[in-house]
N, C-alpha and C positions, 0 to 999 in steps of 0.2 A: 564527588557526586555519588549519590546512592542510587541503587536500582529502582526504577519506577515501574510499578506493576501495571498490567493492562487494566484500563478503567472501563466502566460501563458506558457503552455508547448511547444507552437510553437517556442518560442524564444529559449528554451533549445534544441529543436530538431535542430534548425538552428546552435546552438553552436556546437552540436555534429557533425553535418555534415561537418563543416569547421575545425574540429580537435581541437576545443577549449573546454576544460573541466573545469567546474565550480570548483573552489578551495577555500580553506581557510575556516574560520568559518563563521557564519551566517551574520556577518557585513562586510565581505570582498567584494571587487568589483566583481559582478557576471560575468563581462565580461573580467576579467583578464586572459591573455593567460597563458597556461601551466597547467599541472595537479598537483593535490596535491601529495606531497612526503610523504612517510612513515616517522614516527618519527625516527630520526637517533641517538638519544641519547643512545639507548639501555636500557633505563629506562622503565621497564615493568609497572611502576605505572603511566606513562603518556600515555594516550590513546586518539584516535580520534573517536568520536561518530558521525555517520551521519544519515540522514533521507531523505526520498522521499520529493518531492514537494507536500505534501498532509498533511493537518492539523492534521489528526488523527495520521499519522505516525510520525510527529514531536512531538506530545505529548508523544508517546511511547518512542521515542529516548530520550526525556527529563527524562522520568522515569528511563531509564538505566543510563543516565549521572549523575543525581542527587543522585541516590542510590550509584553509584560508587564513587562519590565525598565524600559522607558520610562515605564511607569505606576507605577513605584516598588516592584515586586515583586523579591524575590531569587530567582533561578532556578538550580537545579541541573539540568544536562543529563545524560540517560541515553540516548544516541543510538546508532543502528545496533545495536539489541539483538536482532535476529533476526526471524523470521517469527511469525505470530500464535500458533502453538502455544507459542512461548517467552515472548512478552511479555504475552499476555492475562492469565495468572494474576497478574502483577505489577500490572496495572491493577485487576483485581477485588479484590486484597488491599489496595489503597490505597497500595502502594509507589510508584506513579507517579500524579501528580495530573492531568496534561494529556497527551493523546496524539491525534495526527491519525489518524483511521480512515477507512473507506470503507463506505458504508451497506449495500449489498447483501451483500458478503462477511461483514460482521460480523453482519447479521441471520441469515445461515445458520448462524452459531455459536450465537446466543442464542435462536433460535426453531426449533422442529422443523418441517421441511418447509414453509417459508413459501410462500404462493401469490402474494404481492405481487411485481410486476415493475416498475411505473412509479415514477418518482423520489419523488413526494410520498407514494405509498402505502407504499413501502419505508421512507421516513423515519418516517412515523407508526407503522408497526409496530415499527421499531427503538426508538423512544422508549418504547413499551410493554414491549418485551422486555428492556430494560436491567436488569441486576441491581441489588439494593438497594445504595445507596452510590455509584452511578454516574449521572451526568447526561449526556444527549446534548444538546449545544448545537445552534445553528442549522447546518444543512448549507450548504456553499458552492455556488454555481452550478457550480463546477469539478467535472468528472468525470475519473476515471482508471480506466477500465473494463477489466477483464480481457477479452481477446478472443483468438480463434483467428486467427493470421495464417499466410499461405503466401507463397512467392515469386511475383512476377509471372509468371515463366516457368511455374511449376507450375499457377497459376490458369488461364492461357491454354491450356496443354496439355490440361487436363481440364475446361475450361469451368466454372470454379468462381466462384460469386458468393455463395452462402449455405453455411452449415454443412451443410445437407441435401444439397447437391450432392456432398459427399464420398462419399456412398453409390455414386456412379457411377464412382469411381476403381477401376480394375481391377488395382491392385497393393497390396501391404501398406503400411499407413500407420503411422507412428510419431510420437507426440506428444513434444515436448520442453518441459520446465518444471522449476521447483524441485521437489525430491523430495516436498515436502508436497502438491503438486498431485495426486499419484497417488491419494490418498484423499479429496480434496476434491470437493464437488459438481460442479465444472466440469472435473474430470479425466476419465480414460478411462471410468470407470463412469458418470459423468453424461452423457457423450457417447453411450454405449450406451443408457442408459435413455431419454434425451430424443429421440435421432435414430436409434437402432438401428444405430449405426456402431461397429464394433469397431476399436480401434487398439492398437498397442504403446505402451510408455512408456520414455523415456530421461530420467533425471534430469540437469538442467543447472543448476548452483547459482549463477546470476547474475541471477535475477529478470527474465528477458527481455533481458539485456544482450548484450554483444558475443559471448560464447561461444554464446549461443542463436542469434543472428543468423547467425554463422558456420556453425553446425550446419545451419540451414535452407539457406543458400547452397551448402553442400557436399553436400546431400542426405542427411545423416546422420539428420535428421528431416524429415518432410514438412509438419508443422504445429506451431506453438508457441504458448504462451500469452505474450502481450506486452501490457503496459498501453497503452491508447489514447493516454495522455499522453506516450508515449515518442517523442522526435523521430526515433529510428532507423527508425520505420515509413516516414516520408516520405523520409528520407535514403537508405534502401536499396530504395525502391520496392516495399515489401511490400504485400500485399493483406489487409485485414481482412475476414473472412467475416461476412456478415450473419447474424443470429441470430433467425430468424422464430419459433422456439418459446420464446424467452425463457429459454434456459439460463443466461445471464448476467444477474443482477439489476442494476437501476440502481445505480450506484456513485459517489455524490457524496462528495466530501471532507467529513468531519464530525468535529468535536472531541468527544472523550469526556473527562469530568473527574470528579474525586473530590469528596466533600462538603467538602473543605478549600478548594475554589476558590470564593471569595465572589462576590457579585453584580457587584462592580466588575470583578473579573478576568474573569468570564464576559462582561461587556459588551465588554471589550477584545478578547477572542478572537472574539466575534461580529462585531465591526467588521472584523477581518482576513478572516473567512470571507465577509462580504458583498462584499468587493472582489476575491475570488479567483475569477475566471472560468476556463473551460477554456482560453481563448486566453492568459490571463495565466500559467496553470500551464505550458502548453506552452512559453512563452517562458522561464520560469524554468528548466524542465528543459533547454531548449536551451543555456542558459548553462553548465549543469553538464556536459553532454555535449560541446559544441563548444569551450568555452573552458577546461574543467576548473577552473572557478572554485570556490572553497570555498563550501559551503552557507551559512555565516555571512555571507560577503560578498554573495552573491546575495540573501539575505533582507534584509540591511541596505539595499541599494540600492533594492529594490522597496518596502520600507516607507517609505523617504524619498520616493520618487516618489508614493506613495499618500497621503502626509501622515499616516501612522499612527504616527509617533514622537513625537507631542506637540508 
């Protein structure tokens, strides 16, 4: 399997807007019309594993997929299929059986204005909010939290430590993130509602990747949404602003599965989750960013190290 680059979310948004849903496994035609269909054989040992269009999420999906294959399951991969607005209907319809998700952001979709902020509280609320036909398995210790980041230079110039400190910046502010963030709870409106800070918005369709980092460094945007599990934060000496008001909910990695995933398969996935710490996830992500290693290779090596391939 070759390394799959980050793809433009704008194209996926356009696909969603015109009613086209990305289907099939990773090597399928990304513009093929129609949505993925649930496996109809009735064979619970044949499962579809999906992932977001985000390299870290693809790695986690490969961890699940390869561990399940080692356990005797036949796995079809439907990877890099977009942002939540695109793939969630596929999960809810049963077209995808196993998917790595994140507790806080998913809770904000399935629950109306959740008040939970801490990890265990968010997880408990998520299990209650899951639609019929979907089971939320054990959350991993690993977190990959949305966060607002700024350059070290900008933070020092304006004495920024927390998100609230942005109120003291005496120049226009522009946020950079995937286009979906403009209407999400942690986008510009959420920042205004929670902290009273107004910002502009520039869509950058690489999930906090190199284009986003370059826009920060060039001053095209002053703050950006970047996942805390991204090695580029440390590599580029970026500053993650603290969130005293809890705008960003706890965001642990969590598998969501269909009713077709039996107890044995659930146990295999839970073993993977138990071993996946934030430090381990950062190391996995580092191999993708620094070495450009394929997700399948990264996952295989880690599962072997953890003794999770049987």
